[in-house]
C-alpha positions as CSV (number, residue, x, y, z in Angstrom):
1,X,37.0,32.2,-237.2
2,X,37.4,34.7,-240.1
3,X,35.1,37.7,-239.7
4,X,33.7,40.2,-242.1
5,X,32.3,43.2,-240.1
6,X,29.7,45.2,-242.0
7,X,29.4,48.7,-240.7
8,X,33.0,48.8,-239.5
9,X,33.2,52.5,-239.3
10,X,30.3,52.8,-236.9
11,X,30.4,52.7,-233.1
12,X,29.3,49.1,-232.8
13,X,31.4,48.0,-235.8
14,X,34.6,49.3,-234.2
15,X,33.6,47.6,-230.9
16,X,33.3,44.2,-232.7
17,X,36.6,44.8,-234.5
18,X,38.4,45.5,-231.2
19,X,37.1,42.3,-229.6
20,X,37.8,40.3,-232.8
21,X,41.4,41.6,-232.9
22,X,41.8,40.5,-229.3
23,X,40.8,36.9,-230.3
24,X,37.4,37.0,-228.5
25,X,35.2,34.0,-229.1
26,X,37.6,32.3,-231.4
27,X,37.9,35.2,-233.8
28,X,41.1,35.2,-236.0
29,X,42.7,38.7,-235.5
30,X,44.8,38.2,-238.7
31,X,41.6,37.5,-240.8
32,X,39.3,40.2,-239.5
33,X,38.2,42.6,-242.3
34,X,35.5,45.2,-242.6
35,X,33.3,46.9,-245.1
36,X,31.4,50.2,-244.8
37,X,29.5,52.1,-247.5
38,X,30.2,55.4,-245.6
39,X,33.3,57.4,-246.6
40,X,35.0,57.0,-243.3
41,X,38.7,57.3,-242.8
42,X,40.1,53.9,-243.5
43,X,43.4,54.8,-242.1
44,X,41.8,55.2,-238.6
45,X,40.1,51.8,-238.6
46,X,41.4,48.9,-236.5
47,X,41.5,46.5,-239.5
48,X,41.4,46.4,-243.2
49,X,38.3,48.1,-244.7
50,X,36.7,48.4,-248.1
51,X,33.7,50.5,-249.2
52,X,32.1,47.9,-251.4
53,X,31.8,44.3,-250.3
54,X,31.6,43.1,-253.9
55,X,35.0,44.5,-255.0
56,X,37.4,42.6,-252.8
57,X,37.8,38.8,-253.1
58,X,39.1,38.5,-249.5
59,X,35.6,38.8,-248.2
60,X,34.5,35.6,-249.9
61,X,36.8,33.7,-247.5
62,X,34.9,34.9,-244.4
63,X,33.5,32.3,-242.1
64,X,30.8,34.7,-240.9
65,X,29.5,38.2,-241.5
66,X,28.6,40.4,-238.5
67,X,26.4,43.3,-239.6
68,X,26.1,46.5,-237.5
69,X,25.5,48.8,-240.5
70,X,21.9,50.0,-241.4
71,X,18.8,48.0,-242.0
72,X,18.5,49.4,-245.6
73,X,21.7,47.5,-246.5
74,X,20.3,44.1,-245.4
75,X,18.9,42.9,-248.8
76,X,22.3,43.6,-250.6
77,X,24.3,42.1,-247.8
78,X,22.1,39.0,-247.7
79,X,22.3,38.5,-251.4
80,X,26.1,38.5,-251.2
81,X,26.0,36.1,-248.3
82,X,23.8,33.7,-250.0
83,X,25.8,33.8,-253.2
84,X,29.0,32.9,-251.2
85,X,27.3,30.7,-248.6
86,X,28.5,32.8,-245.7
87,X,26.5,32.8,-242.4
88,X,25.2,36.2,-241.2
89,X,24.7,37.8,-237.9
90,X,22.2,40.7,-238.3
91,X,22.5,43.2,-235.5
92,X,20.5,46.1,-237.1
93,X,16.9,47.1,-236.3
94,X,14.1,49.0,-237.9
95,X,13.6,46.6,-240.9
96,X,10.7,47.2,-243.3
97,X,8.4,44.3,-244.2
98,X,10.3,43.9,-247.4
99,X,13.6,43.6,-245.6
100,X,12.1,41.1,-243.1
101,X,11.0,39.0,-246.1
102,X,14.5,39.1,-247.5
103,X,15.8,37.8,-244.1
104,X,13.4,34.9,-244.1
105,X,14.2,34.1,-247.8
106,X,18.0,34.1,-247.1
107,X,17.5,31.8,-244.1
108,X,16.4,29.1,-246.5
109,X,19.9,28.9,-247.9
110,X,22.3,30.0,-245.1
111,X,22.3,30.3,-241.3
112,X,21.0,33.8,-240.3
113,X,21.2,35.0,-236.7
114,X,18.7,37.9,-236.3
115,X,18.1,39.6,-233.0
116,X,17.1,43.1,-232.0
117,X,19.3,43.0,-228.9
118,X,22.4,40.9,-228.4
119,X,22.5,40.9,-224.6
120,X,22.2,37.6,-222.9
121,X,20.7,39.5,-220.0
122,X,17.9,40.9,-222.1
123,X,17.2,37.4,-223.5
124,X,16.8,36.2,-219.9
125,X,14.6,39.2,-219.1
126,X,12.3,38.4,-221.9
127,X,12.0,34.7,-220.9
128,X,11.3,35.7,-217.2
129,X,8.7,38.3,-218.1
130,X,6.9,35.9,-220.3
131,X,6.7,33.4,-217.4
132,X,5.4,36.0,-215.0
133,X,2.8,37.2,-217.5
134,X,1.6,33.7,-218.0
135,X,1.4,33.0,-214.2
136,X,-0.4,36.3,-213.6
137,X,-3.0,36.5,-216.4
138,X,-5.0,39.4,-214.8
139,X,-1.9,41.6,-214.2
140,X,-1.4,44.9,-216.1
141,X,1.9,45.3,-218.0
142,X,3.9,48.4,-218.8
143,X,7.3,48.6,-220.5
144,X,9.7,51.6,-220.1
145,X,12.7,51.9,-222.4
146,X,15.5,54.5,-222.2
147,X,18.2,55.3,-224.8
148,X,20.6,58.0,-225.8
149,X,19.3,61.1,-227.7
150,X,20.8,59.9,-231.0
151,X,18.6,56.8,-231.3
152,X,16.3,57.1,-234.3
153,X,13.6,54.5,-233.7
154,X,11.0,54.6,-230.9
155,X,10.0,52.4,-229.3
156,X,13.2,50.4,-229.4
157,X,13.3,47.1,-231.2
158,X,14.0,45.4,-227.9
159,X,10.9,46.9,-226.3
160,X,8.8,45.6,-229.1
161,X,10.5,42.2,-228.9
162,X,9.6,42.1,-225.2
163,X,6.0,43.1,-225.9
164,X,5.6,40.6,-228.7
165,X,7.0,37.8,-226.5
166,X,4.4,38.7,-223.8
167,X,1.7,38.5,-226.5
168,X,2.7,34.8,-226.9
169,X,1.0,34.2,-223.5
170,X,-1.4,37.1,-223.9
171,X,-2.6,36.7,-227.5
172,X,-5.5,39.2,-226.9
173,X,-3.1,41.9,-225.8
174,X,-2.8,45.2,-227.6
175,X,0.5,47.1,-227.8
176,X,0.0,50.8,-227.0
177,X,3.0,53.1,-227.6
178,X,3.3,56.6,-226.1
179,X,0.0,56.7,-224.4
180,X,-1.7,60.2,-224.6
181,X,-5.1,61.7,-224.7
182,X,-8.0,61.2,-222.3
183,X,-9.3,57.8,-221.5
184,X,-9.1,54.9,-219.1
185,X,-6.4,52.2,-219.6
186,X,-7.9,49.0,-221.0
187,X,-7.1,45.7,-219.4
188,X,-5.7,44.3,-222.6
189,X,-3.0,47.0,-223.0
190,X,0.8,46.4,-223.0
191,X,2.1,50.0,-222.8
192,X,5.5,51.0,-224.1
193,X,7.0,54.3,-223.1
194,X,10.2,55.7,-224.7
195,X,12.7,58.1,-223.2
196,X,15.5,59.6,-225.3
197,X,18.2,61.7,-223.5
198,X,21.9,62.1,-222.9
199,X,24.1,59.1,-223.5
200,X,22.0,56.3,-222.0
201,X,23.3,53.0,-223.5
202,X,20.1,51.2,-223.0
203,X,17.6,50.4,-220.2
204,X,14.5,48.2,-220.4
205,X,12.0,47.8,-217.5
206,X,9.0,45.6,-217.4
207,X,6.4,46.3,-214.8
208,X,3.8,43.6,-214.1
209,X,1.2,44.4,-211.5
210,X,-2.1,43.7,-209.9
211,X,-3.9,45.8,-207.3
212,X,-2.1,43.8,-204.6
213,X,1.4,43.3,-205.9
214,X,3.9,44.4,-208.5
215,X,6.9,42.6,-210.1
216,X,9.5,44.8,-211.7
217,X,12.1,43.3,-214.1
218,X,14.9,45.6,-215.3
219,X,18.0,45.3,-217.5
220,X,20.5,48.1,-217.8
221,X,23.4,48.0,-220.3
222,X,26.5,49.8,-219.0
223,X,28.7,49.7,-222.1
224,X,28.0,49.2,-225.8
225,X,30.7,46.5,-225.8
226,X,28.1,44.2,-224.3
227,X,26.3,44.0,-227.7
228,X,29.5,43.4,-229.5
229,X,30.3,40.5,-227.2
230,X,26.8,39.1,-227.9
231,X,27.2,39.4,-231.7
232,X,30.5,37.6,-231.6
233,X,28.9,34.8,-229.5
234,X,26.3,34.6,-232.1
235,X,28.9,34.3,-234.9
236,X,30.7,31.6,-232.9
237,X,27.3,29.8,-232.6
238,X,26.7,29.9,-236.3
239,X,30.2,28.7,-237.2
240,X,29.6,25.4,-235.3
241,X,28.1,23.8,-238.4
242,X,24.5,25.2,-238.1
243,X,22.3,24.3,-240.9
244,X,20.4,27.0,-242.9
245,X,17.7,28.6,-240.9
246,X,16.8,31.6,-238.8
247,X,18.3,31.8,-235.3
248,X,17.9,34.2,-232.4
249,X,19.0,34.8,-228.8
250,X,16.7,32.1,-227.4
251,X,18.7,29.5,-229.5
252,X,22.0,30.9,-228.2
253,X,20.7,30.7,-224.6
254,X,19.6,27.0,-225.1
255,X,23.0,26.2,-226.6
256,X,24.9,27.6,-223.6
257,X,22.6,26.0,-221.0
């Protein structure tokens, strides 16, 4: 599997490169290349790197693109992928409505794997939380997410993904972020609370409770390499002849079951 890593110079891009160069998930170490629009030191990168995806013909031979750059780069990256019929794994968050529309449009022509969290454990957490919420329709639900102090978006994309998954079985629910002020909690609320401090990799906790019992589900990431592993698993998934379409972690879980 020949990989093009978008955002190679970032923390996650270099993690993906390290695993790819070790042959993880069928990656071809000799055919792993990267691109990054930032002026990083190419000499310090683990594999060949360019600063413009459109200037090097070697990129057109890639079997899959893994993107850990920035959501603002998504439309340009997808246009390149569609033009060259290359599957894409999108591992960025914070997309605007226009960028989300570009993702859906590209999925009509190429396989696109889009997830806000590439942890298999988080995918299982979401599935379990949805089951519990459906079985306990009167229970109150709160979500607590913790990340390092450099994370820009709050709440996290994963916390929102959990809340939206819960709304599939609680369509009347209202997502409330950063509760403040004076007033009683409404029964329909799904509260999300964000903590930013230190070097926390990522923690997500779902608390589902009634006056008589509480179920707490928690996932904690210990190393960012976890997400790189998941992204490579997604790339391997797409390279198994998947047709054009939009895929996510639920599809990967089903394929591995």
